[in-house]
C-alpha positions in Angstrom: 132.2 10.1 147.2 132.5 7.4 144.7 130.3 5.1 142.6 130.8 2.2 145.0 129.5 4.0 148.1 125.9 5.0 148.9 125.3 8.7 148.8 123.7 10.4 151.8 120.6 12.5 151.0 118.9 14.8 153.5 115.2 15.5 152.8 113.8 18.6 154.4 110.0 18.8 154.1 107.3 19.5 156.7 104.8 17.3 155.0 105.5 13.9 156.6 103.7 11.9 154.0 105.6 13.6 151.1 108.9 13.3 153.0 108.2 9.6 153.6 107.4 9.0 150.0 110.6 10.7 148.8 112.6 8.7 151.4 111.2 5.4 150.2 111.9 6.3 146.6 115.5 7.3 147.2 116.2 4.2 149.3 114.8 2.0 146.5 117.5 3.6 144.3 120.3 2.8 146.8 120.6 6.1 148.6 121.0 6.5 152.3 118.3 9.0 153.4 117.6 11.2 156.5 114.5 13.2 156.9 113.9 16.5 158.7 110.4 18.1 159.0 111.2 21.7 159.7 113.7 24.3 158.4 115.5 24.6 161.8 115.7 20.8 162.2 116.9 20.4 158.6 119.7 23.0 159.0 120.9 21.3 162.2 120.8 17.9 160.5 122.9 19.4 157.6 125.5 20.6 160.0 125.5 17.4 162.0 125.5 14.8 159.2 127.1 16.7 156.2 124.9 14.9 153.6 126.1 14.6 150.0 122.9 16.5 148.8 119.9 18.2 150.3 116.3 17.9 148.9 114.6 21.0 150.2 111.0 22.1 150.3 110.2 25.9 150.4 106.8 26.2 152.2 107.6 25.3 155.8 106.5 27.1 159.0 109.2 29.2 160.8 112.3 29.1 158.7 111.3 28.5 155.0 113.4 26.7 152.5 114.9 29.8 150.9 116.3 30.9 154.3 117.7 27.4 154.9 119.4 27.5 151.6 120.9 31.0 152.3 122.2 29.8 155.7 123.8 26.7 154.2 125.5 28.9 151.5 126.7 31.3 154.2 128.3 28.5 156.3 132.0 28.0 155.3 131.7 24.3 156.3 128.5 23.7 154.2 128.5 26.2 151.4 129.4 23.7 148.7 126.7 21.2 149.7 124.4 20.6 146.7 120.8 21.7 147.1 117.8 20.7 145.1 114.5 22.5 145.7 111.4 20.2 145.5 108.4 22.4 146.1 104.8 23.3 145.0 105.9 26.9 144.3 106.1 26.7 140.5 106.0 30.4 139.4 109.1 31.6 137.4 109.8 34.2 140.1 109.9 31.4 142.7 112.5 29.6 140.6 114.5 32.8 140.4 114.4 33.2 144.2 115.5 29.6 144.7 118.4 29.7 142.3 119.4 33.2 143.6 119.4 31.8 147.1 122.1 29.3 145.9 120.2 26.2 144.8 121.8 23.9 142.2 118.4 22.8 140.8 114.7 23.5 141.2 111.9 20.9 140.7 108.2 21.5 141.2 105.5 19.3 142.7 103.8 17.2 141.5 107.0 15.5 140.2 108.0 12.4 138.4 110.1 10.2 140.7 112.4 9.1 137.9 113.1 12.7 137.0 113.9 13.4 140.6 116.4 10.6 140.8 118.0 11.6 137.4 118.5 15.2 138.7 120.0 14.0 141.9 122.4 11.7 140.1 123.3 14.5 137.6 124.2 16.9 140.5 126.2 14.2 142.3 128.2 13.5 139.1 129.2 17.1 138.9 130.3 17.1 142.5 132.4 14.0 141.9 134.0 15.5 138.8 134.9 18.6 140.7 136.8 16.5 143.2 139.2 15.2 140.6 142.8 16.1 141.7 144.0 19.4 140.2 146.9 17.6 138.5 144.4 15.8 136.3 142.9 19.0 135.0 144.2 22.1 133.3 145.1 24.8 135.8 143.7 27.9 134.2 141.6 29.0 131.2 142.4 32.4 129.7 140.1 33.9 127.1 140.4 37.6 126.3 140.8 39.4 129.7 139.0 36.7 131.7 140.9 34.0 133.7 139.2 31.0 135.1 141.3 29.3 137.8 140.4 25.6 138.0 142.1 25.0 141.3 140.5 27.9 143.4 137.2 27.9 141.4 137.5 31.6 140.8 137.2 34.0 137.9 139.2 37.1 137.4 138.3 39.8 134.8 141.2 42.1 135.9 139.6 43.4 139.1 140.6 40.4 141.3 139.4 36.8 141.7 135.7 36.2 142.3 134.6 32.9 143.9 132.1 30.8 141.8 129.5 28.3 142.9 129.8 24.8 141.4 127.0 25.5 139.0 128.6 28.8 137.9 132.0 27.2 137.5 130.7 24.4 135.4 128.8 26.8 133.1 131.8 29.2 132.7 134.3 26.4 132.1 132.0 24.9 129.4 131.6 28.3 127.6 135.2 29.4 127.9 136.3 26.0 126.5 134.3 26.8 123.3 134.6 30.6 122.8 132.3 32.0 120.0 130.0 28.9 119.9 126.3 29.4 120.5 124.3 26.9 122.7 120.6 26.4 123.2 119.2 25.9 126.8 118.6 22.2 126.1 122.2 21.8 124.9 123.6 23.5 128.0 121.4 21.5 130.4 122.5 18.3 128.8 126.2 18.9 128.2 127.0 21.0 131.3 124.7 19.4 133.9 123.9 16.0 132.4 120.1 16.6 132.1 118.2 14.5 129.7 117.2 16.5 126.6 113.5 16.4 127.6 114.1 17.6 131.2 115.0 20.9 132.7 113.7 24.4 132.1 115.1 27.3 130.0 114.5 29.4 133.2 117.3 27.5 134.9 119.7 28.5 132.2 118.5 32.1 132.1 119.0 32.5 135.9 122.3 30.8 136.0 123.7 32.9 133.2 122.4 36.1 134.7 124.0 35.2 138.1 127.3 34.4 136.3 127.3 37.6 134.3 126.7 39.7 137.5 130.0 38.2 138.8 132.3 38.3 135.8 131.1 41.2 133.6 132.7 44.6 134.3 129.3 46.1 133.3 126.6 43.4 133.0 124.5 45.7 130.8 127.1 45.4 127.9 127.5 41.6 127.8 131.3 41.7 127.3 131.8 38.0 127.9 128.6 36.0 128.1 125.6 36.9 126.0 122.0 35.6 126.1 120.3 36.2 122.8 116.6 36.8 122.3 116.2 33.2 121.3 117.6 32.2 124.8 120.9 30.9 123.3 124.1 31.6 125.2 127.7 32.1 124.0 131.0 33.3 125.3 132.3 36.2 123.2 135.5 35.5 121.3 135.7 38.8 119.3 136.3 42.2 120.8 133.2 43.8 119.3 130.5 44.2 122.0 126.9 43.2 121.9 126.0 46.9 122.4 127.8 47.8 119.1 126.0 45.1 117.2 122.6 46.2 118.6 123.4 49.8 117.5 124.2 48.7 114.0 120.9 46.8 113.8 118.9 49.8 114.9 120.6 52.0 112.3 119.8 49.5 109.5 116.2 49.3 110.7 115.8 53.1 110.6 117.2 53.3 107.1 114.9 50.6 105.9 111.8 52.3 107.2 112.9 55.7 105.7 113.4 54.1 102.3 110.0 52.4 102.5 108.3 55.7 103.3 110.1 57.5 100.5 109.3 54.8 97.9 105.6 54.9 98.9 105.5 58.7 98.5 106.9 58.6 94.9 104.5 55.8 93.9 101.5 57.6 95.3 102.3 60.8 93.3 103.0 59.3 89.9 101.2 56.0 89.5 97.6 54.8 89.0 95.4 54.0 92.0 96.0 50.2 91.9 99.7 50.7 92.1 99.3 53.0 95.1 97.2 50.4 96.9 99.8 47.7 96.3 102.6 50.1 97.5 100.6 50.8 100.6 100.3 47.0 101.4 104.1 46.7 100.8 104.7 49.6 103.2 102.6 48.1 106.0 104.1 44.7 105.5 107.6 46.2 105.8 106.8 48.0 109.1 105.1 44.9 110.5 108.2 42.8 109.8 110.4 45.1 111.8 
């Protein structure tokens, strides 16, 4: 694929009016478009035409979009084909199901046509970048005990190479290239996947990071390599100290602070006038609320 050729998009949606509208929009933006109106028809069209990207609905009779996505990912000839879900199913758990099935992106109806085109172009740019000859990129990244192979698109934490999806590879390459730095969801969406800063959802980042950790972490519960903080910021660990050890230290400090607050309150209540006891009580409650 290159910038001087038209990209081929396959739209799979059982609602013919919606599919026709998407087709006209994409053709107006210089894409070649084919339409399928069922999951089975769409899967056969994907195998027959090998499109550059699939725009896929979820709610279809017979084979739904999630199953179409799973079968594409299970087919050795199709498994790297980019998939963008475009569906009315907008709950967070639906997004998780779609991304876990192997989708590259998830957009809900009703949608903005400009955003749809931007997301498609962003995915296609990533695919083109991945096709750069290996001689033009560094062969491997090695941070701590994790090795990222840029030729085979695998990660090895010492237990053997694990294949990564294009989305997972892009995310891990970005984080390993900047060990120790912390990134917001908006920053990751923009810098890794070329999203505009006002587009995309933190849920996308959360799910992609979770899926990546399940592949590369010896024990995903300990966050040895990639950590998601409570504020939904992600970073690749540079130091050997684990997230578990840091959390344990914070819990110890919290317990000591609460104990000192209780002890101070007891002393004040025993030896001071009533108004000081009242103030001390307010201080005690505020301290507990803060933690």
